[in-house]
N, C-alpha and C positions, 0 to 999 in steps of 0.2 A: 202652709208650706210655701217657701219662696220658689220662684222660677229661676233656673240657672241656664246659661247658654254654653254650649260646647261646640267646638270646631273639630271636625274630623281631620286627622293628620294625613289620612289617605287621599280623600277627595276634596277637602276644604269646605264641605257642606256644614252649615251652622244649624244646630238643632236645639230646641228648648226642652228642658226636663224639669218637672215638678218634683222636688226632693227635699228632704230634711237637711238642715244646715250641716249636720254631722255625718252625712252619707259618705261611705267609703267604697261603694260598689263600682261596677263598670257599666258604661252605657254603650249602646250599639248605634252606629250611624243609620239613620232612616233612609239614606240615599244609597250607600254602597255596602252596608252591613259591616263596615270596619269597626274594630274594637279599640282603636287608639284615638281617644278623644281628649282634647285640651280644653280645660275650663277657661272661659273668657271672663274678663272683668267687665261688668256691666254698669252703666250709669242709671240713675233714676231721677225723677223730678217729683216735686210735690206742689200742689196748688193750695194756697191758703186763701179762703174767701173772707171778706170782711170789708169794712168801710175805711180802713186805714189808708192814708195817702203817702205813707213812708216808703222810701226806696231803700235799697240795700246800703246806700252811702249815708242815709240819715240815722240819727240816734233816736232812741225811744224818749218820749217826753218825760218819763219818770226817772230816767237815768239808768234803769235796769230793764233790759228787754227780756220778756219771757220766751222769746223765740231764739235767743242766741245760746 
């Protein structure tokens, strides 16, 4: 299950919740116990390990990149 961040509209506290993607229930702020929470857009990053020296501006040697 993914982790989603919510910001309390009452006090501004940001709390993370582990939930299913199709969750439609309500969350309670862990700081003020408020029930009006706004779901935040979160970013993520991924690390790919390997011996490739390609940068994001380079093209793949074969012409078709399996990572694009």
